[in-house]
N, C-alpha and C positions, 0 to 999 in steps of 0.2 A: 504493500500500500504506500503510495506517495503521500507526503505530508499534505493534509487537508484535502485528500481526494483518493478515490479508488480507481485504478487504471482500468479495471474490468467493466466499468459502468458505461452504458449508453445513456446520454442525457438529452432530453428535449429542452430546447431553449426557444421560447416564444418571443416575438418582437425582436428577432435576432438581427435585423438590419438597422435598428435604432442605434442611437449613439452609445447607449450603455451596452447593448448586445455586441456591437462592433468592437467596443473598447475592451471587453472582458474575454472575447473569444480566443485570443492568442494564448492566454493562460489556460483556459478550460480545455482546449484541444490538446494541450500538452499533458493534462492530468487525467483525461478520460479516454476510454477506448474509442468512443464515437460521440459526435454531437449531431443531433437532428435539429436543424435550424428552420423554424417556422416563421413566416412573415407574409404580409400581403404583397410585398414586392420582392422580386428575385434577389437572392444573394449570389453574386457572380464571381466571388473570389474564394471558392471552396477549397479547403485543404483535403488531403487524401482521406482523413477520417471524419469528414463532414459531409452531410447530405442535406438538401434543401427540400422543404415542404411548403408549397404555396397555398395559402388559405387564410380564412378568417376565424379567429378564436370565438367569435360570436355565433358560429355555426357548429352546433353540437356534433354533427356527423363528421366534420373535418377534424375536430379535436379528438374524437374517438379513434379515427384513423391515425392521427399523428402520434398517439400513445402506443401504437403497435411496436413492440420490440424494444421499448425504452425502459430504463430502470429507475429514473428520477426525472424531476421537472424543475426548470428554472423559468418562472412565469414573469416575463418583462412586458409583454404586450399590453398597451393601454392607449387611450386617447387622453391628451393633456393640453393645458394652455392656461394663460393668465385668467381669462374670462370665459372659459369654456362653459357653455350652458349644460344643464343637467341632461337634456335630451341627447346630446352628442356623446355622453359617457355611458349611456344605458347598455348599448349592444356590446362594445368592447370591454368595458370595465366591470359591468355587473353580470350580464349573461356570459361573457367570455370567462370571467373568473370562476363562476359557478360551473361552467362547462369543464374547465381545467380540473377542478377538484373532483367533480363527479366522475369524469372519465378516468382519472388517476385511481380513484377508489375502485371503480369497476374493473380495472385492469390489475388490481393488486399492487399498484405502485405506492410505496409507503412514504417516500421523501419528496416534499415539494418546498421549493424556496420561492417566496412571493416577494416581488419587488414593490415595497411600499415606499413612502415618501416622508421626509421631514415636514412636509406641508400638513400632515395630519395634526401636528401641534403648532401650526404656523402662526397662530394668534397669541402665543405666549410672548410676553415682553422680553426684550433683550435685557441681560443682566441676571437672569435666572439660568441655571443649568438644568435643562428639562430631561427628566428620566422617563423610563417606560411606564412608571407607576402613575404618571399624571394623566388626567382625563384628556380625551381628544379635544382639540380646539382647531378644527380644520379651517383653512383660509380660502376655500372655494369648492366648487363641485368636483373638481379633480381630487382634492384632498378628501372629500366626503366619500368618494368611491374607493379610495385607498383604505380608509377606516372600515368600510364595508368588506373589502378584501381580507383585511386582518381578521374580522369577525368570522368570515367564512372559513378561513384557515383554522381558527380556534374551534369552530364547530366540527370540522372533519378530524381534527386531532383528538378532541374529547369523545366524539360519538363513535369514530371508527378506528381510533388508535394510530392515526397517521403521524408522521414526524414533519412538522411544518415550521419553517422559520420565515418570519416577516422581517425584511431588512428595510428600515426607514432610511433611504438613501439621502445623503445631504446634497453635495454638489459633486457629481462624478463627471469631470471634464478633464481635458488634457492640460488646461491652465486654470489658475485662479483668476477669475475675470474682474472681481471687484472686492470691496472691503467686506461686504456681508458674507460672501462665499469663503473668505479666508477662515471663518470660524466653523465651517462645516464641510470643507473640501475633502475629497478622497480621490486618490489616483485610481486609474482603471486596474492596474495590477494589484493594488491593495483590495479593491472591491472584489476582484476575481478571487483573491485568496479567501476573503470572508465568505463568498459563495461556496467555495470548496469546503471550508470548515463546516458550513451549514449542511452541506450534502453528506458530510462524514458523521453527522449526529446520529446517535443510536437511541432507540427507545422512543415511545410515543410522547407527544406533547407539542404545544405551540409555544414558540419563543419569539419575542420581539427584540430586535437589537437595532441600534443606530449604525448606519453605514457611513461613518466619518473617520477621518484620519487623526493624526496627532496634531491637532489644531491649537493655535494660541487663543486663549480666552474662549474655549469651546461653548457653543450653544447647548450641546447635548451631552448627556452622561453616556459614555461608551463602554461602561463596565460590563454590560451584557455580552458585547462582542469579545471583550478580553477574556471573559470566562470560557468562551469557545476556543481560546488559544490565539486570538487575533493580535498580531503585533505589526502595526503599520510600518512600512519601510520608507515611505515618501512623505516629506513634510511640505505643507503648502507654501512656506516661505521660499522654497527652492523652485517653485513652478508659477511664479507670478507673471501675469501678462505684461505688467509694467511695475517697476520698482516702487513707485510712489503709493501703491496700494497699501503698503505697510503703514503709511502715515495718513491715509485718507480717513475722513470723518464718515459716520453713517449717513445714509441718504436723509433728505428732509421728509417730514411728514410721517405718515403711517409706515411707509417702506423702511424707515430707519428706526422705528419704535419696536417692531416685533420681528421674530425670527423668520417669518415667511416672506418678508420683503415685498417685492412688487406683486406677488400673488395676493397678499393680504390687502394691499393698497388698491388693487383693481376693483372698481365699482363700489369702493367704500363710501359710506354716507355718515354724516354727523361729525361730532367733535373727536379728533384723534386723541385728545387728552384722556378720554375714558380708558384707553388701552394702557396707560402708564400707571394704573392703580396697583399693579403688582398681582400677586397670587389671588385668585378668586375674582378677579375683575369681571364684571358683567357688561355685556354690550347694551 
């Protein structure tokens, strides 16, 4: 067994052509026997141990076919956006997520990694370190759908004994783009390592961890990931888009008051001061 992964596994990765899927594939294909890559759009740079499955996770029949011959699932596919309306999230983020868990259970696949998001807690004020024990404070309908996905994962873990890990991804990008992301950034290779550790979990149960690196003044408590054995190798200070990010001030208004940034600011109404009341603040 390789560290953080089993070489003999075939792993289904949904949303494989997205920026997260594209970023973590190089590590995953080194760790596992095969990657089955599912997406709406073709993946045209396949390695020898990768195969592509074109389809929509919102279609149950496609998901059932995609599960054939795989041992574990990394579910990345979703619709997202700053101001995405609820209706646009229903098929991919709700039906798609239920389809994934239902088909995995039907096929006897025990281990599912669900790509959640820090936006589930996006309305927590900056200055707190948000742990997984805090109630959800989603900053938009994308975040609401991720909270739903975590709940579905918990259901299948408790009711059917599956091993489910929800990773609340911070900012998984090649570079740290701004001051806010400095406090939640994770490199693709570190996120891939965390995914591998999640896939190596044994025993039933649902775990939520934050997918963030070793960040200065972190927004999120990453102790859950560390309990899995996660040791980030890349520091955000070494991947800045521009050096002055280290000295930049938070954004003005709502975007600079809470951890969700622009997602929380989008379509916000009323006085932003209400968000600075601290723990337990009510909208």
